[in-house]
C-alpha positions in Angstrom: 103.0 90.8 122.2 102.1 88.1 119.6 100.0 85.2 120.8 102.7 82.8 119.6 105.0 84.6 122.1 103.1 84.0 125.4 105.0 82.5 128.2 104.4 78.7 128.6 103.3 79.2 132.3 100.9 81.8 131.1 99.4 79.6 128.4 98.8 77.1 131.0 97.8 79.2 133.9 94.1 78.2 133.4 95.1 74.4 134.5 96.5 75.9 137.9 93.5 77.7 138.5 91.3 75.0 137.4 93.3 72.7 139.8 92.8 75.2 142.8 89.2 75.5 142.0 88.5 71.9 141.7 90.3 71.3 145.0 87.7 73.9 146.6 84.6 72.2 144.9 85.8 68.9 146.1 86.7 70.1 149.7 83.1 71.7 149.5 81.4 68.7 148.5 83.1 66.7 151.4 82.0 69.2 153.8 78.5 68.9 153.0 78.8 65.1 153.5 80.4 65.5 156.8 77.8 65.3 159.5 80.5 66.1 162.0 81.3 69.4 160.8 81.8 71.9 163.6 80.0 74.6 162.1 76.8 75.3 159.9 76.9 74.3 156.4 75.7 77.9 155.5 78.6 79.3 157.3 80.9 77.1 155.4 79.5 78.0 152.3 79.7 81.7 152.9 83.3 81.5 153.7 84.1 79.3 150.6 82.4 81.8 148.3 84.2 84.7 150.1 87.4 82.8 149.5 86.4 82.4 145.8 85.8 86.0 145.3 88.8 87.1 147.0 91.1 84.9 145.0 89.5 85.7 141.6 89.0 89.3 141.9 92.3 89.9 144.1 94.7 88.4 141.4 92.5 90.3 138.7 93.9 93.4 140.2 97.1 92.0 141.2 98.5 91.2 137.8 98.3 94.8 136.8 101.2 95.7 138.9 104.6 94.3 138.4 107.2 93.7 141.0 106.9 91.9 144.2 107.2 94.4 147.0 104.3 96.5 145.6 102.4 93.7 144.4 99.2 92.6 146.1 99.4 89.1 145.0 101.2 88.5 148.3 98.3 90.1 150.0 95.9 87.9 148.0 97.7 84.9 148.8 97.9 85.3 152.5 94.1 86.1 152.3 93.5 82.8 150.6 95.5 81.0 153.5 93.8 82.9 156.2 90.3 82.2 154.9 91.6 78.6 154.3 92.4 78.3 157.9 89.0 79.6 158.7 87.3 76.9 156.5 89.4 74.3 158.4 87.4 75.6 161.6 84.2 74.5 159.8 85.3 71.0 158.7 88.5 69.1 158.3 87.5 68.1 154.8 89.1 71.3 153.4 92.4 69.8 154.2 91.9 68.6 150.6 92.3 72.2 149.4 96.3 71.8 150.0 96.3 70.3 146.5 95.4 73.3 144.9 96.7 75.7 147.4 100.4 74.8 147.4 100.4 75.4 143.6 98.9 78.7 143.8 101.3 79.8 146.5 104.4 78.9 144.2 102.6 80.2 141.2 102.2 83.8 142.3 105.0 84.1 145.0 108.8 84.0 144.3 110.1 80.7 145.2 111.8 81.8 148.9 108.7 83.2 150.0 106.8 80.2 148.7 108.9 77.6 150.6 108.5 79.7 153.9 104.7 79.8 153.4 104.5 76.1 152.6 106.7 75.4 155.9 104.5 77.7 158.3 101.5 75.9 157.0 102.7 72.5 157.5 104.1 73.5 161.0 100.6 75.0 161.9 98.6 71.9 160.5 100.6 69.5 162.3 100.3 71.7 165.6 96.5 71.6 165.1 96.4 67.8 164.2 98.8 67.0 167.4 96.7 69.5 169.7 93.3 67.9 168.7 94.5 64.6 169.1 96.0 65.4 172.5 99.7 64.0 171.8 102.9 65.4 171.8 105.4 66.0 168.8 107.3 62.9 168.1 109.0 61.7 165.0 107.4 58.3 165.3 104.1 59.9 164.9 102.6 59.0 161.4 100.6 62.3 161.1 103.8 64.2 161.3 105.5 62.5 158.6 102.4 62.5 156.0 102.3 66.4 156.3 106.0 66.6 156.3 106.0 64.6 153.0 103.3 66.6 151.7 105.3 69.7 152.2 108.2 68.3 150.7 106.2 67.3 147.5 104.7 71.0 147.5 108.2 72.3 147.6 109.5 70.2 144.7 106.6 71.1 142.9 107.2 74.7 143.5 111.0 74.5 142.4 109.5 72.9 139.1 107.1 75.7 138.4 109.6 78.4 139.4 112.2 76.6 136.9 109.3 76.6 134.1 108.6 80.2 134.6 112.1 81.3 134.6 113.0 79.2 131.4 109.8 80.7 129.7 110.2 84.1 130.8 113.9 84.2 129.3 112.9 82.6 126.1 110.1 85.1 125.8 112.9 88.0 126.2 115.1 86.4 123.8 112.6 86.3 121.2 111.4 89.8 121.9 115.0 91.0 121.5 115.6 89.0 118.2 112.5 90.5 116.7 113.4 94.0 117.8 116.8 93.6 116.1 115.2 92.2 112.9 113.1 95.2 112.8 115.9 97.7 113.1 117.9 95.8 110.7 115.2 95.8 108.2 114.6 99.4 108.6 118.2 100.3 108.3 118.4 98.1 105.3 115.4 100.0 103.8 116.7 103.3 104.4 119.9 102.4 102.9 118.3 101.1 99.9 116.5 104.2 99.3 119.5 106.6 99.7 121.4 104.3 97.6 118.7 104.4 94.9 118.5 108.3 95.1 122.1 108.7 94.6 122.2 106.1 91.7 119.5 108.4 90.3 121.3 111.8 90.8 124.2 110.3 89.3 122.6 109.0 86.1 120.5 112.1 85.7 123.7 114.4 86.2 125.9 112.2 83.7 123.4 111.4 81.1 120.6 113.9 80.9 122.0 116.9 82.2 125.0 116.5 80.4 123.4 115.5 77.1 120.9 118.6 77.5 124.3 120.7 77.8 125.7 119.6 74.7 122.3 120.1 72.6 122.6 123.6 73.9 126.2 124.3 73.0 125.6 122.7 69.6 122.4 124.7 68.9 124.2 127.9 69.7 127.3 127.1 67.6 124.8 126.3 64.7 123.1 129.5 65.3 126.4 131.4 64.9 127.2 129.7 61.6 124.1 130.1 60.0 123.8 132.3 57.0 121.5 135.6 57.0 118.1 134.8 55.8 117.1 131.6 57.0 114.3 132.8 59.2 112.3 129.5 59.4 115.5 127.3 60.2 116.5 129.9 62.9 112.9 129.9 64.5 113.2 126.0 64.8 116.7 126.3 66.1 115.3 128.8 68.8 112.7 126.5 69.8 115.1 123.6 70.2 117.4 125.5 72.3 114.5 126.8 74.5 113.4 123.3 75.2 116.8 121.9 75.8 117.5 124.7 78.2 114.2 123.9 80.0 115.0 120.3 80.1 118.4 121.1 81.5 116.9 123.2 84.3 114.5 120.5 85.0 117.2 117.8 85.2 118.9 120.0 87.5 116.1 120.6 89.9 115.5 116.7 90.1 119.4 116.3 90.9 118.8 119.0 93.5 115.7 117.2 95.0 117.3 114.2 95.3 120.7 115.4 97.0 119.9 118.8 98.5 122.7 121.1 97.8 122.2 122.7 101.3 122.7 119.5 103.3 125.9 118.9 101.3 127.1 122.2 102.4 126.2 122.5 106.0 124.5 120.5 108.9 120.7 120.1 109.1 120.2 123.0 111.6 122.2 125.3 109.4 120.6 124.2 106.4 116.9 124.7 108.1 118.3 128.3 109.4 119.4 129.2 105.8 116.0 128.0 104.4 114.2 130.2 107.0 116.2 133.1 106.3 115.4 132.9 102.5 111.8 132.5 103.4 111.7 135.6 105.5 113.3 137.3 102.7 110.8 136.5 100.0 107.6 136.4 102.1 108.3 139.3 104.8 106.6 137.5 107.2 108.5 137.1 110.8 109.7 133.7 111.3 111.6 132.5 114.6 113.8 129.2 114.5 114.9 127.1 117.1 117.0 124.4 117.8 116.7 122.4 121.2 118.9 119.6 122.4 122.3 118.4 121.2 122.4 118.4 117.3 123.9 115.0 116.2 124.4 113.6 112.8 121.6 111.8 111.2 121.0 109.4 108.4 121.0 111.5 105.2 117.6 110.2 104.2 116.3 111.7 107.6 117.9 114.9 107.4 116.4 115.2 103.6 113.1 114.3 105.0 112.9 117.0 107.6 114.5 119.7 105.1 111.9 119.0 102.6 109.2 118.9 105.3 110.2 122.4 106.5 110.5 123.8 102.9 106.9 122.7 102.3 105.4 123.5 105.4 106.6 127.1 105.2 105.6 127.2 101.5 102.2 126.4 102.5 102.1 129.2 105.1 102.8 131.6 102.6 100.3 130.1 99.8 97.2 129.6 102.2 97.5 130.4 105.9 97.5 134.4 105.5 99.6 134.2 108.6 101.4 137.3 110.1 104.2 135.2 112.0 105.5 131.6 112.1 107.6 129.7 114.3 109.8 126.8 113.4 111.5 124.5 116.0 113.8 121.5 115.6 114.3 119.3 118.8 116.6 116.6 119.3 115.8 114.0 121.8 117.7 110.8 122.8 115.3 108.4 120.5 113.9 110.9 118.1 114.2 114.1 116.2 111.1 116.4 115.9 110.2 119.3 113.5 107.5 121.8 114.5 106.3 124.4 112.3 103.7 126.7 113.6 101.8 129.7 112.1 99.2 132.0 113.5 97.1 132.2 110.3 93.7 130.6 109.3 92.8 127.1 110.3 92.1 124.3 107.7 88.5 125.3 107.7 89.2 129.0 106.8 91.9 128.3 104.3 91.1 129.3 100.7 92.6 125.7 99.8 93.9 122.9 101.7 97.5 123.9 103.2 98.4 120.6 101.4 96.7 120.8 98.3 99.8 121.0 95.8 103.7 120.6 95.8 104.9 118.2 98.3 101.5 117.4 99.7 100.7 116.0 102.9 100.5 112.6 101.6 104.0 112.9 100.1 105.3 114.5 103.5 103.8 111.3 105.3 105.4 109.1 102.8 108.6 110.3 103.4 108.2 110.3 107.3 106.9 106.8 107.3 110.0 105.7 105.0 112.1 106.8 107.8 109.8 105.2 110.6 108.4 108.4 111.7 105.2 110.2 111.5 103.6 113.4 110.4 100.9 115.0 112.9 98.7 118.1 112.2 97.1 120.4 114.5 94.5 123.1 113.3 92.0 125.1 115.3 89.9 128.1 114.0 91.7 131.3 115.4 94.8 129.3 116.5 96.5 128.6 113.3 98.0 125.4 112.2 101.0 123.3 113.6 102.7 120.5 111.4 104.9 118.0 113.6 107.0 115.6 111.9 108.7 113.3 114.4 111.3 110.9 113.2 113.0 108.1 115.5 116.8 107.9 115.7 118.3 104.6 115.5 121.7 104.2 117.3 
């Protein structure tokens, strides 16, 4: 989460902590000035230190576990209240801690539990005060109303704190959803732009260069047939021009094929990979097993091109460098991603005559294609265990 997206109540959490710790310090100071305290100062100081350690360390661990039923924050706050009651037995000066304790109750507990805790605290305090004074409960007793109004003020404070927390949490969630939507839209636009540009290049090359080279070849062949005998020098230049035109035409067709693979035009991605594997087995004589797991779903054309090219390049590198006797290709469809694994039993990177990605497509180009689709390329290579290439690309619904 970015710093600017932190909840407001989280940003100001230090203030509530400071209020609680200040209330503890002031109460301790008042206790030391109280000559009528009911326990030795060292006992009160020991309990105070234990309370501070319990509060700080307990909440430090509690915030790592979300939810309420399994959240130890409840136990931490209950422990703080119990220790506070123990401190009251040493000196009434610790009543001052209520100014910070009520805030901690509502900050770390749901509102309904915080209200119950405050009411129980107030009832216990009123009972203690009346018992110590030797008087019965009466609505005309000022002590009763002092603590009642204190409890009401604490409940109002708790409602306000809870409202701030809820509003801040909803705001953060909306910002996170908005940013996630923007990121998905940006990625979709980037992929659409790449695909559109490739299609445009394919059309332009096919409609201009390829057709132009075809026309050149046809005209050169026609000129060759109409030449009289004996013009050896002119015939030589025509042959060279024709060969160059044919080579350029073939190169243009290769570029068009690279931009728009015919395998994907004619069939699905699993079928295209299977046909690629069958042709590779026939050409190399190396056993290759292919597996498709999960439910095959239509993917963005750019993702399919990336996976097909990655499979072709990985297989080509196995043949060139791995000295493998068997290979395995797996295409896995998951709910949120599609993963291509190409594994061989050949030599590792360290034992190869050259890097498995030293030429052709190359590791860098493979990674750039995958990253352009929001994915990644991972390589695993151990001596004696061959090499595995893993291409993982997320699926955006």
